[in-house]
C-alpha positions in Angstrom: -39.5 18.8 8.7 -35.9 19.1 7.6 -34.9 22.5 6.2 -32.1 22.2 3.7 -30.7 24.8 1.3 -29.1 24.2 -2.1 -25.7 24.6 -0.5 -26.7 21.9 2.1 -27.4 19.4 -0.7 -24.0 20.3 -2.1 -22.4 19.6 1.3 -24.1 16.3 1.5 -23.1 15.2 -2.0 -19.5 16.4 -1.4 -19.3 14.5 1.9 -20.4 11.3 0.3 -18.0 11.9 -2.6 -15.1 12.6 -0.3 -15.8 9.7 2.0 -16.2 7.2 -0.9 -13.1 8.4 -2.8 -11.0 8.3 0.4 -12.1 4.8 1.1 -11.6 3.5 -2.4 -8.2 5.1 -2.8 -7.0 3.8 0.7 -8.3 0.3 0.2 -5.3 -1.2 -1.8 -2.8 0.4 0.7 -4.9 -0.8 3.6 -4.9 -4.4 2.4 -1.1 -4.2 1.7 -0.5 -2.8 5.2 -2.7 -5.4 6.9 -1.0 -8.2 5.0 2.4 -6.9 5.9 1.6 -6.7 9.6 -0.3 -10.1 9.7 2.0 -12.4 7.7 5.4 -10.8 7.6 8.1 -10.7 10.3 10.7 -8.0 9.9 12.8 -5.6 11.9 11.1 -2.4 13.0 7.7 -4.1 12.7 6.6 -2.4 15.9 7.6 1.0 14.4 5.4 0.3 11.4 2.5 -0.6 13.7 3.0 2.7 15.5 3.1 4.7 12.3 0.0 3.1 10.9 -1.9 3.7 14.2 -0.5 7.2 14.9 -3.2 9.1 12.9 -5.8 7.5 15.2 -4.3 9.1 18.3 -3.2 12.5 16.9 -5.6 15.4 17.0 -7.0 15.9 13.5 -5.9 19.5 13.5 -2.3 18.3 13.9 -2.7 16.0 11.0 -4.2 18.8 8.9 -1.3 21.1 9.7 1.3 18.5 8.9 -0.4 17.8 5.6 -0.5 21.6 4.9 3.3 21.8 5.6 3.8 18.8 3.3 1.4 19.8 0.4 1.6 23.5 0.7 3.6 25.7 -1.7 6.6 25.6 0.6 6.4 21.9 1.2 8.7 19.6 -0.7 5.9 17.5 -2.1 3.7 20.6 -2.7 6.5 22.2 -4.7 7.0 19.0 -6.7 3.2 18.8 -7.5 3.0 22.5 -8.2 5.8 22.1 -10.8 3.7 19.4 -12.4 0.6 21.6 -12.5 -1.2 19.8 -9.7 -2.8 21.9 -7.0 -4.3 20.1 -4.0 -4.6 22.6 -1.1 -8.1 24.1 -0.8 -9.7 21.6 -3.2 -12.0 18.7 -2.6 -9.0 16.4 -3.3 -7.2 17.8 -0.2 -10.3 16.8 1.8 -10.0 13.3 0.4 -6.3 13.1 1.5 -7.2 14.4 5.0 -10.0 11.8 5.3 -7.8 9.1 4.0 -5.0 9.8 6.5 -7.4 10.0 9.5 -9.4 6.9 8.6 -6.6 4.7 7.4 -5.8 3.1 10.8 -9.4 2.0 11.2 -9.3 0.3 7.8 -6.0 -1.5 8.5 -7.1 -2.7 12.0 -10.3 -4.2 10.7 -8.6 -5.9 7.7 -5.8 -7.2 9.9 -8.3 -8.7 12.4 -9.9 -10.6 9.5 -6.6 -11.8 8.1 -5.3 -13.0 11.5 -8.4 -15.0 12.0 -7.7 -17.2 8.9 -6.8 -20.8 9.7 -3.0 -21.0 9.1 -3.4 -24.6 7.9 -5.3 -23.3 4.8 -2.4 -21.0 3.9 0.2 -23.7 4.5 -1.9 -26.1 2.3 -1.9 -23.6 -0.4 1.8 -23.1 -0.3 2.5 -26.9 -0.1 0.5 -27.3 -3.3 2.9 -25.0 -5.1 1.0 -21.7 -4.9 3.1 -18.6 -4.9 2.7 -15.9 -2.3 0.6 -13.9 -4.7 -1.6 -16.8 -5.6 -2.2 -17.6 -1.9 -3.1 -13.9 -1.4 -5.6 -13.8 -4.3 -7.1 -17.3 -3.8 -7.1 -17.8 0.0 -6.3 -14.7 2.0 -8.4 -12.1 0.2 -11.5 -14.2 -0.3 -11.5 -15.2 3.4 -10.9 -11.6 4.4 -13.7 -10.2 2.2 -16.1 -9.5 5.1 -13.3 -7.8 7.2 -12.3 -5.7 4.1 -15.9 -4.6 3.7 -16.3 -4.0 7.4 -13.1 -1.9 7.5 -14.2 0.0 4.4 -17.6 0.9 5.9 -16.0 2.0 9.2 -13.5 4.2 7.3 -16.3 5.6 5.2 -18.3 6.5 8.4 -15.2 8.1 9.9 -14.5 10.1 6.7 -18.1 11.5 6.8 -17.4 13.1 10.2 -13.9 14.4 9.5 -13.5 18.1 10.4 -10.2 19.2 11.9 -7.8 18.0 9.2 -10.2 18.9 6.4 -10.7 22.5 7.4 -6.9 23.1 7.6 -6.0 21.7 4.2 -9.2 22.1 2.2 -10.8 25.2 3.8 -14.5 25.8 4.2 -15.6 26.9 0.7 -19.3 26.4 0.0 -19.9 24.2 -3.0 -16.2 23.4 -3.4 -14.8 22.0 -0.1 -17.6 22.4 2.4 -18.7 19.1 3.8 -21.5 18.4 6.2 -19.4 19.0 9.4 -18.0 22.2 8.0 -21.5 23.4 7.0 -22.8 22.6 10.5 -19.9 24.6 11.9 -20.8 27.6 9.7 -24.5 27.4 10.9 -23.6 27.1 14.5 -21.3 30.1 14.2 -24.1 32.2 12.5 -27.1 33.9 14.3 -30.3 32.0 13.5 -28.5 29.1 11.9 -29.5 26.5 14.5 -32.5 25.0 12.5 -30.3 24.4 9.5 -27.5 23.0 11.7 -30.0 20.6 13.3 -31.3 19.5 9.9 -27.7 18.6 8.7 -27.1 16.9 12.0 -30.1 14.7 11.4 -28.9 13.8 7.9 -25.4 13.1 9.2 -26.8 10.8 11.9 -29.1 8.9 9.5 -26.2 8.3 7.0 -23.9 7.2 9.8 -26.5 4.9 11.4 -27.0 3.1 8.0 -23.3 2.7 7.5 -22.7 1.5 11.1 -25.5 -1.0 10.9 -23.9 -2.4 7.8 -20.5 -2.5 9.6 -22.0 -4.2 12.6 -23.7 -6.8 10.5 -20.5 -7.7 8.7 -18.6 -7.7 12.0 -21.1 -10.1 13.5 -20.8 -12.5 10.6 -17.0 -12.3 10.9 -17.1 -13.0 14.6 -19.5 -15.9 14.0 -17.2 -17.3 11.4 -14.3 -17.0 13.8 
């Protein structure tokens, strides 16, 4: 029998909220980045590929610290936002930013795979019929990339649910405010007698991740079959 406290339910709701928000906010940028890397040739393309992939290889704590330097009161962007009355550090919005940065490479890679699997003859036919680049994107590329977009979104959502290192640096671990499932588990493991509650949250986290990953694998299988 799972043993969950009211703060645990808050952590579960916040984790889902952060993961969903990070995925939705990142999606337009992920599509744009994948399109750029799939269909455009330009100087320094390799550099862009490295930059888009870098968060996947860096330790999350490093990403969190860099975000703290950027968004903190002494950071140039943080000062700009602070003058506009916008405060991000140690709020759930900071957790969204951390999750978005860490999960973004997975989103881009999945969408790019789908875009690169599109038959180039379809794109050429669209352009030969007078369609503009934007028309081709909206009527050919995006519809044929729909499954890869959903697959990438589900993978990023799952990654965001498990984000810990960057989140604890920029958002802190405030129960009911910024405490997500991984942070709550960390608290319980660090406290005497907290193992049963930690195990309960681990089970919940595993169940959510399994559902999301089954959804992702189903979409990936259909995408591979189509290819």
